[in-house]
ROSE-4610 file (N, C-alpha, C; in Angstrom, 1 decimal, always signed):
// ROSE-4610
residu = [M/M/M/K/K/K/S/S/S/T/T/T/K/K/K/E/E/E/L/L/L/R/R/R/A/A/A/L/L/L/S/S/S/I/I/I/P/P/P/E/E/E/M/M/M/N/N/N/A/A/A/R/R/R/K/K/K/E/E/E/E/E/E/L/L/L/Q/Q/Q/K/K/K/E/E/E/L/L/L/L/L/L/K/K/K/M/M/M/N/N/N/A/A/A/Q/Q/Q/V/V/V/A/A/A/M/M/M/G/G/G/T/T/T/N/N/N/P/P/P/Q/Q/Q/N/N/N/P/P/P/G/G/G/K/K/K/V/V/V/K/K/K/A/A/A/T/T/T/K/K/K/K/K/K/T/T/T/I/I/I/A/A/A/R/R/R/I/I/I/L/L/L/T/T/T/L/L/L/I/I/I/K/K/K/E/E/E/K/K/K/E/E/E/V/V/V/K/K/K/E/E/E/R/R/R]
num = [1/1/1/2/2/2/3/3/3/4/4/4/5/5/5/6/6/6/7/7/7/8/8/8/9/9/9/10/10/10/11/11/11/12/12/12/13/13/13/14/14/14/15/15/15/16/16/16/17/17/17/18/18/18/19/19/19/20/20/20/21/21/21/22/22/22/23/23/23/24/24/24/25/25/25/26/26/26/27/27/27/28/28/28/29/29/29/30/30/30/31/31/31/32/32/32/33/33/33/34/34/34/35/35/35/36/36/36/37/37/37/38/38/38/39/39/39/40/40/40/41/41/41/42/42/42/43/43/43/44/44/44/45/45/45/46/46/46/47/47/47/48/48/48/49/49/49/50/50/50/51/51/51/52/52/52/53/53/53/54/54/54/55/55/55/56/56/56/57/57/57/58/58/58/59/59/59/60/60/60/61/61/61/62/62/62/63/63/63/64/64/64/65/65/65/66/66/66/67/67/67]
x = [+50.2/+50.9/+49.9/+50.4/+49.6/+49.4/+48.3/+48.0/+48.8/+49.0/+49.6/+48.9/+47.5/+46.8/+47.0/+47.1/+47.4/+48.8/+49.7/+51.1/+51.2/+50.5/+50.5/+50.0/+49.2/+48.7/+49.6/+50.7/+51.6/+52.6/+53.2/+54.2/+55.5/+56.5/+57.8/+58.4/+58.3/+59.0/+58.2/+56.9/+56.2/+56.5/+56.8/+57.2/+58.5/+59.4/+60.8/+60.7/+59.9/+59.6/+59.2/+58.2/+57.6/+58.6/+59.4/+60.6/+61.4/+61.8/+62.8/+62.2/+60.9/+60.3/+60.3/+59.9/+59.8/+61.4/+62.3/+63.6/+64.1/+63.7/+64.0/+63.3/+62.0/+61.3/+61.8/+62.4/+62.9/+64.3/+65.0/+66.3/+66.0/+65.0/+64.6/+64.3/+63.5/+63.0/+64.3/+65.2/+66.4/+67.3/+67.3/+68.0/+67.4/+66.2/+65.5/+66.0/+65.9/+66.2/+67.7/+68.6/+70.0/+70.4/+69.6/+69.9/+69.3/+68.6/+68.0/+66.7/+66.1/+64.7/+63.7/+62.5/+61.5/+61.0/+60.8/+60.1/+58.6/+58.0/+56.6/+55.6/+56.1/+55.2/+56.2/+56.6/+57.6/+57.2/+55.9/+55.4/+55.6/+55.7/+55.8/+57.1/+58.2/+59.5/+59.4/+58.8/+58.6/+57.8/+56.7/+55.7/+56.4/+57.2/+57.9/+58.9/+59.5/+60.5/+59.8/+58.7/+57.9/+57.4/+56.9/+56.4/+57.5/+58.7/+59.9/+60.1/+60.1/+60.4/+59.3/+58.0/+56.9/+57.1/+57.5/+57.8/+58.9/+60.0/+61.1/+60.7/+59.9/+59.4/+58.5/+57.6/+56.8/+57.6/+58.6/+59.4/+60.1/+60.7/+61.3/+60.2/+59.1/+58.0/+57.6/+57.6/+57.2/+58.3/+59.5/+60.8/+60.8/+60.6/+60.5/+59.5/+58.3/+57.2/+57.4/+58.2/+58.5/+59.5/+60.2/+61.2/+60.5]
y = [+107.4/+106.5/+105.5/+104.3/+103.4/+103.6/+103.3/+103.3/+102.2/+102.4/+101.3/+99.9/+100.0/+98.9/+98.0/+98.8/+98.2/+97.6/+98.3/+97.7/+96.5/+96.4/+95.3/+94.0/+94.2/+93.1/+92.4/+93.1/+92.5/+91.6/+90.7/+89.9/+90.6/+90.0/+90.6/+90.7/+89.8/+90.0/+91.2/+91.2/+92.4/+93.7/+93.8/+94.9/+95.3/+94.5/+94.7/+95.3/+94.7/+95.2/+96.6/+96.8/+98.1/+99.1/+98.8/+99.7/+100.0/+99.1/+99.3/+100.3/+100.1/+101.2/+102.6/+102.6/+103.9/+104.6/+103.8/+104.1/+104.7/+104.0/+104.6/+105.9/+106.0/+107.1/+108.2/+108.0/+109.0/+109.5/+108.6/+108.9/+109.9/+109.7/+110.6/+112.0/+112.0/+113.3/+114.0/+113.2/+114.0/+114.6/+113.9/+114.3/+115.5/+115.7/+117.0/+118.0/+117.8/+119.0/+119.2/+118.2/+118.5/+119.4/+119.2/+119.9/+121.4/+121.6/+123.0/+123.2/+122.2/+122.4/+122.1/+122.7/+122.5/+121.2/+120.3/+119.1/+119.2/+118.3/+118.5/+118.6/+117.9/+117.8/+117.7/+118.8/+118.9/+118.1/+117.9/+117.2/+115.7/+115.2/+113.8/+113.3/+114.1/+113.6/+113.2/+114.1/+113.7/+112.6/+112.5/+111.4/+110.1/+110.1/+108.8/+108.3/+109.3/+109.0/+108.3/+108.9/+108.2/+107.0/+106.7/+105.3/+104.3/+104.8/+103.8/+103.5/+104.4/+104.1/+103.1/+103.3/+102.5/+101.1/+100.9/+99.6/+98.9/+99.7/+99.0/+98.6/+99.4/+99.2/+97.9/+97.7/+96.6/+95.3/+95.4/+94.3/+93.8/+94.7/+94.3/+93.6/+94.2/+93.6/+92.1/+92.0/+90.7/+89.6/+90.1/+89.3/+88.8/+89.8/+89.5/+88.5/+88.6/+87.7/+86.4/+86.2/+84.9/+84.1/+84.7/+84.1/+83.3]
z = [+11.7/+12.7/+13.4/+13.7/+14.3/+15.8/+16.4/+17.8/+18.4/+19.7/+20.4/+20.4/+20.4/+20.4/+19.1/+17.9/+16.7/+16.6/+17.3/+17.4/+18.2/+19.3/+20.1/+19.5/+18.6/+17.8/+16.9/+16.5/+15.7/+16.2/+15.5/+16.0/+16.0/+16.6/+16.7/+15.4/+14.4/+13.2/+12.4/+12.6/+11.9/+12.4/+13.8/+14.4/+13.9/+13.8/+13.2/+11.9/+11.0/+9.6/+9.6/+10.5/+10.6/+11.0/+12.0/+12.6/+11.5/+10.6/+9.6/+8.5/+8.3/+7.3/+7.9/+9.0/+9.7/+9.8/+10.1/+10.2/+8.7/+7.7/+6.4/+6.1/+6.5/+6.2/+7.0/+8.2/+9.1/+8.5/+7.9/+7.4/+6.1/+5.3/+4.3/+4.8/+5.9/+6.4/+7.0/+7.7/+8.2/+7.2/+5.9/+4.8/+4.4/+4.2/+3.8/+4.7/+6.1/+7.0/+6.9/+6.6/+6.6/+5.4/+4.2/+3.0/+3.1/+4.1/+4.4/+3.8/+3.3/+2.7/+4.0/+3.8/+4.8/+4.5/+5.5/+5.4/+5.1/+4.4/+4.0/+5.2/+6.2/+7.6/+8.6/+9.2/+10.3/+11.6/+11.8/+13.1/+12.8/+11.6/+11.3/+11.7/+11.7/+12.2/+13.7/+14.5/+15.9/+16.2/+15.3/+15.5/+15.1/+14.1/+13.6/+14.7/+15.2/+16.2/+17.5/+17.9/+19.0/+18.6/+17.3/+17.0/+17.0/+16.4/+16.5/+18.0/+19.0/+20.4/+20.9/+20.6/+21.0/+20.5/+19.2/+18.7/+19.5/+19.7/+20.5/+21.9/+22.5/+23.8/+23.9/+22.9/+22.7/+22.4/+21.6/+21.1/+22.5/+23.4/+24.5/+25.6/+25.7/+26.5/+26.1/+24.8/+24.3/+24.6/+24.5/+24.6/+26.1/+27.1/+28.5/+28.9/+28.3/+28.5/+28.0/+27.0/+26.4/+27.2/+28.1/+28.9/+30.0]
């Protein structure tokens, strides 16, 4: 997962693209859990959710600054 500093350096379109990638990855991990199989790395689910939340927060911060 990327650090907050690395995420802040991205532009809004790049952040949106990264968010979409992470959401697809999270969907795959959630499908594994729903099927009853053990995910390869259970901690990655939580970390992915947190990274998505960080990206959404940074996008909102940048939108407010642009106003």
